[in-house]
C-alpha positions in Angstrom: 29.7 -13.4 41.2 30.5 -10.3 43.2 33.7 -10.2 45.2 34.5 -7.5 47.8 38.2 -6.8 47.9 39.6 -5.0 51.0 43.1 -4.2 52.2 45.1 -2.5 54.9 42.5 -2.5 57.6 45.2 -1.8 60.2 43.1 -2.6 63.2 40.7 0.2 62.5 37.4 -1.3 63.7 35.3 1.7 63.0 36.3 1.8 59.4 36.0 -2.0 58.9 32.5 -2.0 60.6 31.3 0.6 58.1 32.5 -1.4 55.1 31.2 -4.7 56.5 27.8 -3.3 57.2 27.6 -2.1 53.6 28.7 -5.5 52.3 26.2 -7.3 54.4 23.4 -5.2 53.0 24.3 -5.9 49.4 25.0 -9.6 49.9 28.4 -10.1 48.2 29.5 -13.6 47.4 33.0 -13.5 48.8 35.3 -11.2 50.7 39.1 -11.2 50.1 41.6 -9.1 52.0 44.9 -8.1 50.5 46.7 -8.1 53.8 47.6 -5.9 56.8 44.7 -6.7 59.1 46.9 -5.6 62.0 49.3 -2.7 62.6 48.8 1.0 63.3 45.4 0.9 64.9 43.8 0.1 68.3 41.6 -3.0 67.6 43.4 -5.9 66.0 41.4 -8.6 67.9 38.1 -7.0 67.0 38.9 -6.7 63.4 40.0 -10.3 63.0 36.9 -11.5 64.9 34.6 -9.4 62.7 36.1 -10.7 59.5 35.9 -14.3 60.7 32.1 -13.9 60.9 32.1 -13.3 57.2 34.2 -16.3 56.4 36.6 -14.2 54.5 39.9 -15.0 52.8 43.1 -13.1 53.2 46.8 -12.9 52.3 49.5 -11.9 54.7 50.7 -8.3 54.6 54.0 -6.9 55.9 52.4 -5.7 59.2 50.9 -9.2 59.6 54.3 -10.7 59.0 56.0 -8.4 61.5 53.4 -9.3 64.1 55.0 -12.8 64.2 58.6 -11.7 64.7 60.6 -9.7 67.3 62.6 -8.0 64.5 60.1 -5.2 64.0 62.8 -2.5 63.6 63.9 -4.2 60.4 60.6 -3.5 58.7 59.3 -0.3 60.0 59.8 3.2 61.3 59.6 4.0 65.0 55.9 4.8 65.1 54.9 1.6 63.4 57.1 -0.4 65.8 55.5 1.3 68.8 52.0 0.6 67.4 52.8 -3.1 66.8 54.3 -3.5 70.3 51.1 -1.9 71.8 49.0 -4.4 69.9 51.1 -7.3 71.0 50.3 -6.4 74.6 46.7 -7.4 74.3 46.6 -9.8 71.4 45.5 -13.4 72.0 47.1 -16.7 70.9 44.1 -17.4 68.6 44.8 -14.3 66.6 48.5 -15.1 66.4 47.8 -18.5 65.1 45.3 -17.1 62.6 47.9 -14.7 61.2 50.5 -17.5 61.0 48.2 -19.4 58.6 47.7 -16.6 56.1 49.3 -17.3 52.7 51.3 -14.6 50.8 49.4 -15.3 47.5 45.9 -16.4 46.8 44.3 -17.2 43.5 40.6 -17.5 42.6 39.4 -18.3 39.2 41.0 -15.9 36.8 42.6 -13.4 39.3 45.3 -13.2 41.9 45.6 -11.5 45.3 48.7 -10.5 47.1 49.7 -7.7 49.4 51.9 -5.9 46.9 54.5 -7.6 44.8 54.6 -11.2 43.5 58.3 -11.6 43.7 58.9 -14.0 46.6 62.2 -12.3 47.5 60.7 -8.8 47.6 57.0 -9.3 48.4 56.5 -6.0 50.1 58.0 -3.8 47.3 55.7 -0.9 46.6 53.7 -0.6 43.4 53.6 3.2 43.0 54.1 3.9 39.3 53.7 2.4 35.8 57.1 0.7 35.8 56.5 -1.2 39.0 52.9 -2.1 37.9 54.2 -3.5 34.6 56.8 -5.6 36.5 54.2 -6.9 38.9 51.8 -7.8 36.0 54.7 -9.7 34.3 55.0 -11.9 37.4 51.3 -12.7 37.3 51.7 -15.4 34.7 48.7 -17.5 35.6 46.0 -14.7 35.5 45.4 -11.3 33.9 44.1 -9.5 37.0 46.1 -8.9 40.2 44.6 -7.2 43.2 47.0 -5.6 45.7 47.1 -3.1 48.6 50.2 -1.9 50.6 50.5 1.7 49.3 47.1 2.7 50.7 46.5 4.6 47.4 43.6 3.2 45.3 44.3 3.1 41.6 44.0 0.9 38.5 46.9 0.1 36.2 45.7 -1.2 32.8 48.3 -2.8 30.7 47.6 -3.2 26.9 49.0 -6.0 24.6 51.5 -3.4 23.5 52.6 -3.1 27.2 51.3 0.4 27.4 50.2 1.2 31.0 47.3 3.5 31.7 46.8 4.7 35.3 43.3 5.5 36.7 43.3 7.0 40.2 40.3 6.6 42.5 40.5 9.5 44.8 36.7 9.8 45.0 36.0 6.2 43.8 35.7 4.9 40.3 33.7 2.6 38.0 35.8 0.7 35.5 35.0 -2.0 32.9 37.8 -4.5 32.5 38.6 -6.0 29.1 39.9 -9.4 28.3 42.6 -8.0 26.0 44.4 -6.2 28.9 46.1 -7.1 32.1 45.5 -5.3 35.3 47.1 -4.4 38.6 44.4 -3.0 40.9 45.2 -1.4 44.2 42.0 -1.3 46.2 43.4 1.3 48.7 43.1 1.1 52.4 40.1 0.5 54.7 41.8 1.8 57.8 44.5 4.4 56.9 44.0 6.2 53.7 47.1 8.0 52.2 45.8 9.8 49.1 44.6 12.9 50.8 41.0 11.6 51.2 40.5 10.2 54.7 37.5 8.0 53.7 38.1 4.3 53.7 38.6 2.6 50.3 37.6 -0.8 49.0 36.5 -2.5 45.8 33.6 -4.6 44.4 34.3 -6.8 41.4 31.5 -8.3 39.3 33.1 -11.2 37.5 30.2 -11.8 35.2 30.0 -8.2 33.9 33.7 -7.6 34.4 32.9 -4.4 36.2 35.1 -3.0 39.0 34.0 -0.4 41.5 36.3 1.3 44.0 34.2 2.9 46.7 35.1 5.6 49.3 33.1 5.6 52.5 33.4 8.0 55.5 33.5 6.6 59.0 33.7 8.1 62.5 37.4 8.8 62.5 37.3 10.5 65.9 36.2 7.3 67.6 39.3 5.5 66.3 41.5 8.4 67.3 40.1 8.5 70.8 40.9 4.8 71.3 44.4 5.3 70.0 45.0 8.2 72.3 43.7 6.2 75.3 46.0 3.3 74.5 49.1 5.4 74.0 49.6 5.2 70.2 52.0 7.8 68.6 50.5 11.2 68.0 51.4 11.1 64.3 49.5 7.9 63.7 46.4 9.4 65.4 46.5 12.7 63.4 47.2 11.2 60.0 43.8 9.4 60.0 41.8 12.6 59.6 44.3 14.0 57.1 44.3 11.0 54.8 48.1 11.0 54.6 
């Protein structure tokens, strides 16, 4: 069975369309999103509608969570708050109800999906190094493989029986064979707002029979998303960062 794992779309319809077109052509069995469908970008409604056509599963990210509350300043910097408030001005009740129903954790067979951290008190803690990856894997008691997003940086943390953590970055994509002896925390990167210096969108394919993981990087027409953001009054920093991959 082949799963497509995506994350951090951030209302970037051009990037999401590129990924979904590819997934449709290769006929994956299931699509799972590790959260943050909304936030930052100009097309939250279109992204939710596009994903619904694929009958996908998703967990709730921190931007999805903030979309449901008025206390946006608690969670984000000023630009992120401005972006969410712009999105709220044209979102529909159907999309709000959809986001409300998203769980924080989803499990399928032998692996787990969440936005970042499995600690219920600190679900949006960043996994950025070997120490935090080891702590997150320790919380994943039911399965050996945990898929996450949140940092927008695609990388694989492999944890041996001796609790030695090996980090594999996926700046230009990666193919990796998973072994049953190890545990894994896998950040699939961001579809809609890359932050590892490569502006291409990032997502993963996981073949559960062969235990093969691919993290792919695809270019998309960034200028189209930037044009929409400018027309809708999004902060300049959020517009420029897309083409920089930061």
